[in-house]
NUMITI-661169 format. One line per 3 residues: number of its first residue (from 1); their letters; for each residue x, y, z of C-alpha. Coordinates in steps of 0.5 Angstrom, whole numbers, always signed. Example, Ala and Ser with C-alpha at 12.3 -4.5 7.8 and 13.67 -1.06 7.14 Angstrom:
% NUMITI-661169
1 = AS = +25/-9/+16 ~ +27/-2/+14 $
This chain:
% NUMITI-661169
1 = PGP = +0/+0/+0 ~ +3/+7/-2 ~ +0/+14/-1 $
4 = DMS = -7/+14/-1 ~ -9/+14/-9 ~ -17/+14/-8 $
7 = SRD = -19/+21/-7 ~ -19/+27/-10 ~ -11/+27/-8 $
10 = SCT = -11/+21/-12 ~ -4/+21/-16 ~ -8/+18/-22 $
13 = VSV = -7/+24/-27 ~ -13/+26/-31 ~ -11/+32/-36 $
16 = GGI = -16/+37/-34 ~ -17/+34/-27 ~ -13/+37/-22 $
19 = GVS = -13/+44/-20 ~ -6/+47/-18 ~ -4/+52/-13 $
22 = TSF = +3/+53/-12 ~ +1/+57/-6 ~ -2/+55/+1 $
25 = SRD = -9/+57/+0 ~ -13/+63/-2 ~ -16/+63/+4 $
28 = LPR = -10/+62/+8 ~ -11/+63/+15 ~ -17/+59/+15 $
31 = RLW = -14/+53/+12 ~ -8/+54/+17 ~ -13/+54/+23 $
34 = EAK = -16/+48/+20 ~ -9/+45/+19 ~ -7/+46/+26 $
37 = MEG = -13/+43/+28 ~ -13/+37/+24 ~ -8/+33/+29 $
40 = NGA = -14/+29/+31 ~ -20/+32/+28 ~ -23/+36/+34 $
43 = PGN = -23/+43/+34 ~ -19/+44/+40 ~ -20/+48/+46 $
46 = NKQ = -16/+55/+43 ~ -21/+60/+43 ~ -17/+65/+40 $
49 = KPL = -19/+65/+32 ~ -15/+68/+27 ~ -17/+75/+24 $
52 = LPK = -19/+73/+16 ~ -16/+78/+12 ~ -20/+82/+7 $
55 = NRG = -15/+82/+1 ~ -12/+75/+3 ~ -12/+73/-5 $
58 = EFI = -8/+79/-7 ~ -1/+77/-4 ~ -2/+70/-8 $
61 = RNQ = -4/+73/-14 ~ +2/+78/-14 ~ +7/+72/-12 $
64 = RKD = +5/+69/-19 ~ +4/+75/-23 ~ +12/+75/-25 $
67 = SEG = +11/+68/-28 ~ +5/+70/-33 ~ +9/+72/-38 $
70 = FSE = +14/+66/-38 ~ +15/+65/-45 ~ +19/+71/-46 $
73 = APD = +24/+70/-40 ~ +31/+69/-42 ~ +35/+62/-40 $
76 = LEF = +35/+61/-33 ~ +42/+62/-30 ~ +42/+56/-26 $
79 = EYA = +48/+51/-25 ~ +46/+44/-22 ~ +50/+42/-16 $
82 = DSD = +49/+37/-10 ~ +46/+43/-6 ~ +45/+50/-6 $
85 = KWA = +51/+55/-3 ~ +53/+54/+4 ~ +49/+60/+7 $
88 = AEL = +43/+58/+4 ~ +43/+51/+6 ~ +44/+53/+13 $
91 = SEL = +38/+58/+13 ~ +33/+53/+10 ~ +34/+49/+17 $
94 = YSY = +30/+54/+21 ~ +23/+56/+20 ~ +21/+63/+21 $
97 = TEG = +17/+61/+27 ~ +23/+59/+30 ~ +26/+66/+30 $
100 = PEF = +25/+68/+37 ~ +29/+62/+39 ~ +36/+65/+37 $
103 = QLN = +36/+70/+42 ~ +34/+64/+47 ~ +40/+60/+45 $
106 = RKC = +44/+66/+46 ~ +42/+67/+53 ~ +43/+60/+55 $
109 = FEE = +50/+60/+53 ~ +52/+67/+56 ~ +49/+65/+63 $
112 = DFQ = +53/+59/+63 ~ +59/+62/+60 ~ +60/+68/+65 $
115 = THV = +60/+64/+71 ~ +66/+61/+68 ~ +69/+66/+64 $
118 = CGK = +67/+73/+67 ~ +68/+79/+63 ~ +70/+76/+57 $
121 = RWV = +67/+74/+50 ~ +68/+68/+46 ~ +72/+70/+41 $
124 = DLD = +77/+73/+46 ~ +79/+66/+49 ~ +85/+62/+46 $
127 = AVQ = +84/+55/+44 ~ +85/+52/+51 ~ +80/+56/+54 $
130 = HRA = +75/+54/+48 ~ +76/+47/+49 ~ +75/+47/+56 $
133 = HAM = +69/+50/+56 ~ +66/+46/+50 ~ +68/+40/+55 $
136 = RLL = +64/+43/+61 ~ +58/+44/+56 ~ +59/+36/+54 $
139 = DGL = +59/+34/+61 ~ +53/+38/+62 ~ +49/+34/+57 $
142 = DVT = +50/+28/+62 ~ +44/+30/+67 ~ +38/+27/+68 $
145 = GRE = +34/+34/+69 ~ +30/+35/+62 ~ +30/+43/+63 $
148 = KRL = +37/+43/+65 ~ +39/+39/+59 ~ +35/+43/+54 $
151 = RVA = +39/+49/+57 ~ +46/+46/+56 ~ +44/+43/+49 $
154 = RAI = +41/+50/+47 ~ +48/+53/+49 ~ +52/+48/+45 $
157 = LYM = +47/+50/+39 ~ +49/+57/+40 ~ +56/+55/+39 $
160 = AQG = +54/+51/+33 ~ +51/+57/+30 ~ +57/+61/+31 $
163 = TFA = +57/+65/+37 ~ +53/+71/+33 ~ +53/+76/+38 $
166 = DCS = +60/+77/+38 ~ +60/+78/+30 ~ +59/+84/+26 $
169 = SEA = +59/+80/+19 ~ +56/+74/+16 ~ +63/+72/+14 $
172 = EVQ = +65/+72/+21 ~ +59/+68/+23 ~ +61/+63/+18 $
175 = HWI = +68/+63/+20 ~ +66/+62/+28 ~ +61/+56/+26 $
178 = RYN = +67/+53/+22 ~ +71/+53/+28 ~ +66/+52/+33 $
181 = VFL = +63/+46/+30 ~ +70/+42/+29 ~ +72/+44/+36 $
184 = LLD = +65/+40/+38 ~ +67/+34/+34 ~ +74/+34/+37 $
187 = VGT = +71/+33/+44 ~ +66/+28/+42 ~ +59/+32/+42 $
190 = FSA = +56/+28/+36 ~ +56/+21/+40 ~ +53/+24/+46 $
193 = LVE = +48/+28/+41 ~ +46/+21/+38 ~ +45/+18/+44 $
196 = LLN = +40/+24/+46 ~ +37/+23/+40 ~ +35/+16/+41 $
199 = MEI = +33/+17/+48 ~ +28/+22/+45 ~ +26/+18/+39 $
202 = DNS = +24/+12/+45 ~ +21/+17/+49 ~ +14/+14/+50 $
205 = AAC = +11/+19/+54 ~ +12/+25/+49 ~ +9/+21/+43 $
208 = SSA = +3/+19/+47 ~ +2/+26/+49 ~ +3/+28/+42 $
211 = VRK = -2/+23/+39 ~ -7/+25/+44 ~ -7/+33/+43 $
214 = PAI = -12/+36/+38 ~ -7/+41/+35 ~ +1/+40/+35 $
217 = SLA = +5/+46/+35 ~ +13/+48/+35 ~ +13/+47/+43 $
220 = DST = +12/+40/+42 ~ +18/+38/+39 ~ +23/+43/+42 $
223 = DLR = +28/+38/+45 ~ +28/+34/+38 ~ +29/+41/+34 $
226 = VLL = +35/+43/+38 ~ +39/+36/+38 ~ +37/+36/+30 $
229 = NIM = +39/+43/+29 ~ +46/+42/+32 ~ +47/+35/+28 $
232 = YLM = +45/+38/+22 ~ +50/+44/+23 ~ +56/+39/+24 $
235 = VET = +54/+35/+18 ~ +53/+40/+13 ~ +59/+44/+16 $
238 = IQQ = +64/+39/+16 ~ +62/+36/+9 ~ +64/+43/+6 $
241 = EDP = +71/+42/+4 ~ +76/+49/+5 ~ +83/+49/+2 $
244 = ADP = +85/+53/+8 ~ +83/+48/+13 ~ +89/+46/+17 $
247 = PEW = +91/+38/+16 ~ +88/+36/+23 ~ +81/+38/+21 $
250 = RVS = +82/+34/+14 ~ +83/+28/+18 ~ +77/+29/+23 $
253 = RET = +73/+30/+17 ~ +75/+23/+14 ~ +74/+20/+20 $
256 = FKA = +68/+23/+22 ~ +65/+21/+15 ~ +67/+14/+16 $
259 = ELG = +64/+13/+23 ~ +58/+17/+20 ~ +57/+11/+15 $
262 = SPL = +59/+5/+19 ~ +54/+2/+24 ~ +58/+5/+30 $
265 = YNS = +52/+9/+33 ~ +47/+4/+36 ~ +50/-2/+32 $
268 = EPV = +47/+2/+25 ~ +49/+8/+21 ~ +46/+14/+23 $
271 = SVM = +42/+14/+16 ~ +38/+8/+18 ~ +36/+11/+25 $
274 = LFA = +33/+17/+21 ~ +29/+13/+16 ~ +26/+9/+23 $
277 = MVT = +24/+16/+25 ~ +21/+18/+18 ~ +17/+11/+19 $
280 = KFC = +15/+12/+26 ~ +12/+19/+24 ~ +8/+17/+18 $
283 = SGH = +5/+11/+22 ~ +2/+16/+27 ~ +6/+14/+33 $
286 = APH = +10/+20/+33 ~ +6/+26/+30 ~ +11/+31/+34 $
289 = FPM = +17/+29/+30 ~ +20/+35/+26 ~ +20/+32/+19 $
292 = KKV = +23/+37/+15 ~ +30/+37/+20 ~ +30/+30/+20 $
295 = LLL = +29/+29/+12 ~ +35/+35/+11 ~ +39/+31/+16 $
298 = LWK = +38/+25/+13 ~ +40/+28/+6 ~ +46/+31/+8 $
301 = TIL = +48/+25/+12 ~ +47/+21/+5 ~ +51/+26/+1 $
304 = FTL = +57/+26/+6 ~ +58/+19/+7 ~ +56/+16/+0 $
307 = GGF = +58/+22/-4 ~ +55/+27/-9 ~ +54/+27/-17 $
310 = EQL = +62/+29/-18 ~ +64/+23/-14 ~ +59/+18/-17 $
313 = QRL = +62/+20/-24 ~ +69/+18/-21 ~ +67/+12/-18 $
316 = KVC = +64/+10/-24 ~ +70/+11/-28 ~ +74/+7/-23 $
319 = KRA = +69/+1/-23 ~ +69/+1/-30 ~ +77/+1/-30 $
322 = ELG = +77/-5/-25 ~ +72/-9/-29 ~ +76/-8/-36 $
325 = LPR = +71/-4/-39 ~ +72/+1/-44 ~ +72/+9/-42 $
328 = LPE = +66/+13/-42 ~ +65/+16/-49 ~ +64/+23/-45 $
331 = DSI = +63/+26/-38 ~ +56/+27/-38 ~ +56/+33/-32 $
334 = SVI = +60/+37/-37 ~ +56/+36/-43 ~ +50/+38/-39 $
337 = RSM = +53/+44/-37 ~ +55/+46/-44 ~ +48/+45/-47 $
340 = RAA = +44/+51/-48 ~ +36/+51/-47 ~ +32/+50/-52 $
343 = SPP = +25/+54/-54 ~ +21/+51/-60 ~ +22/+55/-67 $
346 = ASA = +16/+60/-69 ~ +10/+57/-72 ~ +9/+59/-79 $
349 = SDL = +3/+63/-78 ~ +6/+67/-73 ~ +12/+69/-78 $
352 = IEQ = +6/+70/-84 ~ +3/+75/-79 ~ +10/+79/-77 $
355 = QQR = +11/+79/-85 ~ +4/+82/-86 ~ +5/+87/-80 $
358 = KTR = +11/+89/-83 ~ +9/+90/-90 ~ +2/+92/-88 $
361 = REH = -1/+89/-94 ~ -6/+83/-95 ~ -4/+76/-97 $
364 = KAL = -7/+70/-98 ~ -5/+63/-94 ~ +2/+61/-97 $
367 = IKQ = +2/+54/-93 ~ -2/+48/-94 ~ -6/+46/-88 $
370 = ENL = -2/+39/-87 ~ +4/+43/-87 ~ +1/+48/-82 $
373 = DAF = -1/+42/-77 ~ +7/+40/-77 ~ +8/+46/-73 $
376 = NEK = +2/+46/-69 ~ +4/+44/-62 ~ -3/+43/-59 $
379 = DPY = -4/+37/-55 ~ -10/+32/-57 ~ -10/+30/-50 $
382 = KAD = -10/+37/-47 ~ -16/+42/-45 ~ -16/+48/-48 $
385 = DPR = -11/+53/-44 ~ -11/+60/-46 ~ -4/+61/-42 $
388 = DDD = -1/+56/-47 ~ -4/+59/-53 ~ -1/+66/-52 $
391 = DEG = +6/+63/-51 ~ +6/+59/-57 ~ +9/+64/-62 $
394 = DDN = +12/+69/-57 ~ +19/+65/-57 ~ +20/+68/-64 $
397 = DNN = +22/+75/-62 ~ +28/+72/-58 ~ +32/+68/-63 $
400 = ENA = +38/+68/-58 ~ +34/+62/-55 ~ +32/+58/-62 $
403 = MES = +33/+51/-61 ~ +36/+49/-68 ~ +42/+52/-71 $
406 = EPF = +40/+49/-78 ~ +33/+50/-81 ~ +27/+46/-79 $
409 = PLE = +26/+41/-84 ~ +19/+45/-87 ~ +22/+52/-86 $
412 = RDE = +24/+52/-93 ~ +23/+58/-98 ~ +18/+53/-102 $
415 = VMP = +14/+52/-96 ~ +14/+59/-93 ~ +17/+66/-93 $
418 = PPI = +24/+67/-90 ~ +24/+69/-83 ~ +26/+76/-81 $
421 = PHP = +33/+77/-81 ~ +36/+79/-74 ~ +43/+81/-72 $
424 = PPT = +47/+76/-70 ~ +48/+76/-62 ~ +55/+78/-60 $
427 = DRV = +55/+75/-53 ~ +53/+68/-55 ~ +58/+62/-54 $
430 = SFP = +60/+58/-60 ~ +59/+51/-60 ~ +62/+46/-65 $
433 = KGL = +56/+43/-69 ~ +54/+36/-68 ~ +50/+32/-63 $
436 = PWA = +52/+33/-56 ~ +52/+26/-54 ~ +56/+20/-57 $
439 = PKV = +51/+14/-60 ~ +51/+8/-56 ~ +49/+1/-58 $
442 = REK = +47/-5/-53 ~ +49/-12/-55 ~ +42/-14/-55 $
445 = DIE = +41/-9/-61 ~ +47/-12/-65 ~ +43/-19/-64 $
448 = NFL = +37/-16/-66 ~ +39/-13/-72 ~ +43/-19/-74 $
451 = ECS = +37/-24/-73 ~ +33/-19/-77 ~ +38/-19/-83 $
454 = RSK = +39/-27/-83 ~ +32/-28/-83 ~ +31/-23/-89 $
457 = FIG = +37/-25/-93 ~ +39/-32/-91 ~ +33/-35/-88 $
460 = YTL = +35/-38/-81 ~ +38/-35/-75 ~ +44/-36/-71 $
463 = GSD = +42/-34/-64 ~ +47/-30/-60 ~ +52/-30/-65 $
466 = TDT = +54/-23/-67 ~ +61/-25/-71 ~ +59/-29/-77 $
469 = VVG = +57/-25/-83 ~ +57/-31/-88 ~ +52/-30/-93 $
472 = LPR = +50/-22/-91 ~ +51/-17/-96 ~ +56/-12/-96 $
475 = PIH = +52/-6/-93 ~ +50/-10/-87 ~ +57/-12/-86 $
478 = ESI = +59/-4/-86 ~ +52/-3/-81 ~ +55/-9/-76 $
481 = KTL = +62/-5/-76 ~ +59/+1/-74 ~ +54/-2/-69 $
484 = KQH = +60/-5/-66 ~ +64/+1/-66 ~ +59/+4/-61 $
487 = KYV = +58/-2/-57 ~ +57/+0/-50 ~ +57/-5/-44 $
490 = SIA = +55/-2/-38 ~ +57/-4/-31 ~ +50/-7/-29 $
493 = EVQ = +50/-12/-35 ~ +57/-15/-32 ~ +54/-15/-25 $
496 = ITK = +48/-19/-28 ~ +52/-24/-32 ~ +56/-25/-25 $
499 = EEE = +50/-26/-21 ~ +47/-31/-26 ~ +54/-35/-25 $
502 = YQK = +53/-35/-18 ~ +46/-37/-18 ~ +48/-43/-23 $
505 = TPL = +55/-45/-21 ~ +55/-43/-13 ~ +61/-49/-12 $
508 = SVG = +65/-47/-18 ~ +65/-40/-17 ~ +66/-40/-10 $
511 = EEE = +64/-34/-5 ~ +63/-27/-7 ~ +68/-22/-4 $
514 = VEL = +63/-16/-2 ~ +67/-10/-1 ~ +64/-6/+5 $
517 = CAT = +63/+1/+3 ~ +59/+6/+6 ~ +53/+4/+0 $
520 = ELL = +54/-3/+2 ~ +53/-2/+9 ~ +47/+3/+8 $
523 = YQG = +44/-2/+4 ~ +45/-8/+9 ~ +42/-3/+14 $
526 = ILP = +35/-1/+11 ~ +34/-8/+7 ~ +29/-11/+12 $
529 = SLP = +25/-5/+12 ~ +26/-2/+5 ~ +19/-2/+3 $
532 = QYM = +16/+2/+9 ~ +22/+7/+8 ~ +20/+8/+1 $
535 = IAL = +12/+9/+2 ~ +14/+13/+8 ~ +18/+18/+4 $
538 = LKI = +13/+18/-2 ~ +7/+20/+3 ~ +11/+26/+6 $
541 = LLA = +12/+28/-1 ~ +5/+27/-3 ~ +3/+31/+3 $
544 = AAP = +8/+37/+1 ~ +7/+37/-6 ~ +3/+44/-8 $
547 = TSK = -2/+40/-12 ~ -5/+36/-6 ~ -11/+39/-2 $
550 = AKT = -12/+39/+5 ~ -15/+33/+8 ~ -17/+31/+15 $
553 = DSI = -14/+24/+14 ~ -7/+26/+11 ~ -1/+27/+15 $
556 = NIL = +1/+33/+18 ~ +8/+35/+16 ~ +7/+42/+19 $
559 = ADV = +8/+40/+26 ~ +15/+44/+26 ~ +13/+50/+23 $
562 = LPE = +6/+52/+26 ~ +6/+57/+33 ~ +3/+55/+39 $
565 = EMP = -2/+62/+38 ~ -5/+62/+31 ~ -4/+69/+27 $
568 = TTV = -9/+74/+29 ~ -7/+80/+24 ~ -7/+80/+16 $
571 = LQS = +1/+81/+17 ~ +2/+75/+21 ~ -2/+71/+17 $
574 = MKL = +2/+73/+10 ~ +8/+71/+14 ~ +6/+64/+16 $
577 = GVD = +3/+63/+9 ~ +10/+64/+6 ~ +13/+60/+12 $
580 = VNR = +9/+54/+11 ~ +10/+54/+3 ~ +17/+55/+4 $
583 = HKE = +17/+49/+9 ~ +14/+45/+4 ~ +19/+46/-2 $
586 = IIV = +24/+45/+3 ~ +21/+38/+4 ~ +20/+36/-3 $
589 = KAI = +27/+38/-4 ~ +30/+34/+1 ~ +26/+28/-1 $
592 = SAV = +28/+28/-8 ~ +35/+29/-7 ~ +35/+23/-2 $
595 = LLL = +31/+18/-7 ~ +36/+20/-13 ~ +42/+19/-9 $
598 = LLK = +40/+13/-6 ~ +38/+10/-13 ~ +45/+13/-17 $
601 = HFK = +49/+10/-11 ~ +45/+3/-11 ~ +46/+2/-18 $
604 = LNH = +53/+3/-18 ~ +54/-1/-12 ~ +50/-7/-15 $
607 = IYQ = +44/-7/-20 ~ +40/-11/-16 ~ +40/-6/-10 $
610 = FEY = +38/-1/-15 ~ +32/-5/-18 ~ +30/-7/-11 $
613 = MAQ = +29/+0/-9 ~ +26/+2/-16 ~ +21/-3/-16 $
616 = HLV = +18/-2/-9 ~ +18/+6/-11 ~ +14/+4/-17 $
619 = FAN = +9/-1/-13 ~ +8/+5/-8 ~ +5/+9/-14 $
622 = CIP = +12/+14/-15 ~ +11/+15/-22 ~ +4/+18/-22 $
625 = LIL = +6/+22/-16 ~ +11/+25/-20 ~ +7/+26/-25 $
628 = KFF = +1/+29/-21 ~ +7/+34/-18 ~ +8/+37/-25 $
631 = NQN = +1/+37/-27 ~ +1/+45/-25 ~ +4/+51/-27 $
634 = IMS = +11/+49/-27 ~ +14/+56/-28 ~ +10/+59/-23 $
637 = YIT = +13/+54/-18 ~ +20/+55/-20 ~ +19/+63/-20 $
640 = AKN = +15/+63/-13 ~ +18/+67/-8 ~ +17/+64/-2 $
643 = SIS = +22/+67/+2 ~ +23/+73/+7 ~ +31/+75/+6 $
646 = VLD = +31/+79/+12 ~ +29/+73/+17 ~ +34/+68/+14 $
649 = FPY = +40/+66/+18 ~ +45/+69/+19 ~ +42/+76/+17 $
652 = CVL = +36/+76/+22 ~ +41/+76/+28 ~ +46/+81/+26 $
655 = HDL = +42/+86/+24 ~ +36/+90/+27 ~ +30/+87/+24 $
658 = PEL = +26/+93/+20 ~ +18/+93/+21 ~ +15/+88/+17 $
661 = TAE = +10/+90/+12 ~ +6/+87/+6 ~ +10/+90/+1 $
664 = SLE = +17/+87/+4 ~ +14/+80/+5 ~ +11/+81/-3 $
667 = AGD = +18/+83/-5 ~ +22/+77/-3 ~ +29/+76/-6 $
670 = NTQ = +30/+79/-13 ~ +33/+72/-16 ~ +30/+70/-23 $
673 = FCW = +28/+63/-20 ~ +28/+59/-14 ~ +34/+55/-13 $
676 = RNL = +31/+49/-9 ~ +24/+49/-13 ~ +28/+48/-20 $
679 = FSC = +33/+43/-16 ~ +27/+39/-14 ~ +24/+39/-21 $
682 = INL = +30/+36/-24 ~ +31/+31/-19 ~ +24/+28/-19 $
685 = LRI = +25/+28/-27 ~ +31/+24/-26 ~ +28/+19/-21 $
688 = LNK = +22/+18/-26 ~ +28/+17/-32 ~ +31/+12/-27 $
691 = LTK = +25/+8/-26 ~ +22/+8/-33 ~ +29/+7/-37 $
694 = WKH = +29/+0/-41 ~ +22/-2/-37 ~ +17/-2/-42 $
697 = SRT = +11/-4/-37 ~ +13/+3/-33 ~ +14/+7/-40 $
700 = MML = +7/+4/-41 ~ +5/+7/-35 ~ +7/+14/-37 $
703 = VVF = +3/+13/-43 ~ -3/+11/-39 ~ -3/+17/-34 $
706 = KSA = -3/+21/-40 ~ +4/+24/-38 ~ +6/+27/-45 $
709 = PIL = +2/+34/-44 ~ +4/+35/-37 ~ +11/+34/-39 $
712 = KRA = +11/+38/-45 ~ +8/+44/-41 ~ +15/+43/-37 $
715 = LKV = +19/+44/-43 ~ +17/+52/-42 ~ +22/+52/-37 $
718 = KQA = +28/+55/-41 ~ +34/+51/-37 ~ +38/+46/-41 $
721 = MMQ = +38/+40/-36 ~ +31/+40/-34 ~ +29/+40/-41 $
724 = LYV = +34/+34/-43 ~ +30/+30/-38 ~ +23/+32/-40 $
727 = LKL = +25/+30/-47 ~ +28/+23/-45 ~ +21/+22/-42 $
730 = LKV = +18/+24/-48 ~ +23/+20/-53 ~ +21/+13/-49 $
733 = QTK = +14/+14/-50 ~ +14/+17/-57 ~ +12/+11/-61 $
736 = YLG = +6/+9/-57 ~ +3/+16/-58 ~ +1/+15/-65 $
739 = RQW = +2/+18/-71 ~ -2/+24/-70 ~ +1/+26/-64 $
742 = RKS = +8/+26/-67 ~ +5/+30/-73 ~ +3/+35/-69 $
745 = NMK = +9/+36/-64 ~ +15/+36/-70 ~ +18/+41/-66 $
748 = TMS = +19/+37/-60 ~ +21/+31/-64 ~ +26/+36/-67 $
751 = AIY = +29/+38/-60 ~ +29/+30/-58 ~ +33/+29/-64 $
754 = QKV = +38/+35/-62 ~ +39/+34/-54 ~ +38/+27/-53 $
757 = RHR = +43/+21/-54 ~ +42/+17/-60 ~ +41/+9/-60 $
760 = LND = +43/+7/-66 ~ +37/+2/-69 ~ +32/+5/-64 $
763 = DWA = +26/+7/-68 ~ +23/+12/-63 ~ +21/+17/-68 $
766 = YGN = +17/+12/-73 ~ +12/+8/-68 ~ +14/+1/-71 $
769 = ADL = +12/-5/-67 ~ +17/-7/-61 ~ +18/-14/-60 $
772 = DAR = +20/-12/-52 ~ +13/-8/-51 ~ +8/-14/-52 $
775 = PWD = +2/-12/-47 ~ +2/-19/-45 ~ +9/-19/-42 $
778 = FQA = +8/-13/-38 ~ +7/-17/-32 ~ +12/-22/-33 $
781 = EEC = +17/-17/-34 ~ +16/-15/-27 ~ +15/-22/-24 $
784 = SLR = +22/-24/-27 ~ +25/-18/-24 ~ +22/-19/-18 $
787 = ANI = +25/-26/-18 ~ +32/-24/-19 ~ +32/-19/-14 $
790 = ERF = +29/-24/-9 ~ +35/-29/-11 ~ +40/-24/-10 $
793 = NSR = +38/-22/-3 ~ +37/-29/-1 ~ +44/-31/-4 $
796 = RYD = +48/-25/-1 ~ +44/-23/+5 ~ +40/-29/+8 $
799 = KSA = +45/-34/+10 ~ +40/-38/+14 ~ +37/-39/+7 $
802 = GNP = +43/-43/+4 ~ +42/-50/+1 ~ +44/-55/+6 $
805 = EFL = +47/-60/+1 ~ +52/-54/+0 ~ +54/-53/+7 $
808 = PVD = +61/-57/+9 ~ +60/-63/+13 ~ +64/-63/+20 $
811 = NCL = +67/-70/+21 ~ +71/-68/+27 ~ +69/-73/+33 $
814 = QSV = +70/-68/+39 ~ +67/-62/+35 ~ +61/-66/+34 $
817 = LGQ = +60/-68/+41 ~ +62/-61/+44 ~ +56/-58/+40 $
820 = QVE = +50/-55/+45 ~ +44/-59/+43 ~ +37/-56/+45 $
823 = LPD = +33/-62/+48 ~ +25/-62/+48 ~ +22/-62/+55 $
826 = DFQ = +18/-68/+54 ~ +25/-72/+52 ~ +28/-69/+59 $
829 = MNY = +22/-72/+63 ~ +23/-79/+60 ~ +31/-79/+59 $
832 = DLW = +31/-85/+64 ~ +26/-89/+59 ~ +30/-87/+53 $
835 = LER = +37/-89/+56 ~ +34/-96/+58 ~ +31/-97/+51 $
838 = EVF = +36/-94/+47 ~ +43/-95/+51 ~ +43/-100/+56 $
841 = SKP = +38/-106/+53 ~ +42/-106/+46 ~ +49/-109/+46 $
844 = ICW = +54/-104/+43 ~ +61/-105/+41 ~ +65/-99/+43 $
847 = EEL = +71/-100/+40 ~ +69/-101/+33 ~ +64/-95/+34 $
850 = LQ = +70/-91/+35 ~ +74/-94/+30 $
């Protein structure tokens, strides 16, 4: 059972069906009040009602107005990375509702600090005094009184926040954050925090109290939030490498990285403990868990211990070298970074209208209707949307973003007048002509090509023989040569072949040597409960998606953002609305990054680890859930300004905050897009690609859920990497969408040809029958994959399930007689009878027996 798909929050996507709002709600305070009350459904005892603002929809409308004319927007200057800038990642840890706690942390620290070091500031002490005070604080954590322990934890949190009261600039705060975090790591703070976190997770009194409460707020998770804040600051700061770090810090970083990924804490990696918190929260047993902070810490722990995307690329190169495979044809990260965003070429009718306006003369139609159809980007599945009609032809005003350097096939003189010439732009980067990716061919593709050729020219086949070309024409020889030049053998194919050998001949192959890297240790840790972890993550993702409506039976993910007292003014309601939207966006960002990192690392470590996780995501309705997420005005989501820069850490603790007004709240920041939202969208698209690649049954799910118009709307985001993954998803289903769709979407087909890697012999654009895509084989495909995964997990991880015939026999008399054998109770009661019947009454020649 995955996330609930049965109601109006259903992930089954209908093209015209889901009303989308990227903001929290137009009637914001009422919905916030209901969200706070929906813990157990009762309205609670709070008698103070929020003031309903009269202009509650105006703020949201103003938020969106900048994104209405998105077709004219320039390329988004977005650089994809493992995470945002360090300062942004630190500020996203805190919700705006937590603002008053910064000064509370400072107060707890200074009260204790002044009792030991009177009249001095933290920045004035030397390293020995710093270490001594850190040790005193660490000892203070080991007390039984909850209030005293919380005050000491707040003092440690103030240290991890950079002792900001002694600083005058953000750079200075970041310097002291780094210094203090490495100091806390050196004295052993992290181990103590893990023990305290385990104690809070098992705190049944707090859990039962939260379950009974009608409305959960920020106050219910105070202890957990303080501990998670310190742990997140430590992990996020230590993983940031700085060339200026002293050698001892670099050693500490590597040691901490190894400890974090190994089962040293509570006999399991820290990531497994955080996954358990996620499932406990989703089961309803601990609704007070601050889920945003848990997910952020989980993401940064996985990112630190397993490595980011550039490290993944290096690991892939090393692993291919170990397996004796050829080098990769290109570095995919650098290729994607060098790509430019594409915008579809202008339609013929728009060009004609421009010419008419310029010459001020009447013209008859110059183009036949069937040629116009090739340029018509209208989707047969999509309901009429005036927004889409407006921006179809706007892109031709900005030829800097033209998709093709060569003319579109139908844009020739005999079809239409030539386009209006534009002066060449001076600031364009010149790229070499040609396709960005080297084509690839699988062994299976060569076998299929030879089988078809032999059947056609000779009349018989040779199975998987790819070397014999006797009787085939010369052009076929050249084709085979070209295919073999671009043959690509993946790491996954080698791993599948080896696994088949282990299953068929376990004795001759011998025992497999498994490298206990961080990825392997994490997989072993989450293997017993992996399906539950995936379902829990998708449930939270569903609750945080902007397309989800509030439901009484959905999980409440706002426990660590809603204050105890609900807002009573319009301004407070607007601020809380921004905070809630920001909170949801950060949760989506963390979950998408966690899922993508796990999929990529598991795929590199062993293909069946990846397939196990991917299959459970598919079973939990991940594919329709992601499609539901994209069934919205995606440009509005990417350009949403759900942030208040003056309330972000550390700006809010270094400056006197100006009086907040509606104008300052609406202003947000001046960035062209929201980094975290674009990052989330790209991650979700990459996850969807991972789940559907080479899986025809899952590709048909994209077709059944009518994903083509949803994905096509996402192409309006002018960011090359996002467009690439959208085009990949469109490419795999093109052959199933019908001839009319291909005819009406030639611009999209052209973009696929230009941007996506070519697979030789792949007739994706023509819709010919695919031997692997027979509808009656879909269920068999998933069942066969599942059987292979279960055999792999049983062979490698379930040692008790081994075949007894393959176990070694113990022939040593002493060791056999020395084994402890559990005897049943009835045998022990009748032991004398057994001795009489089996031993004393039967003659035994002990000399012969012992020989």
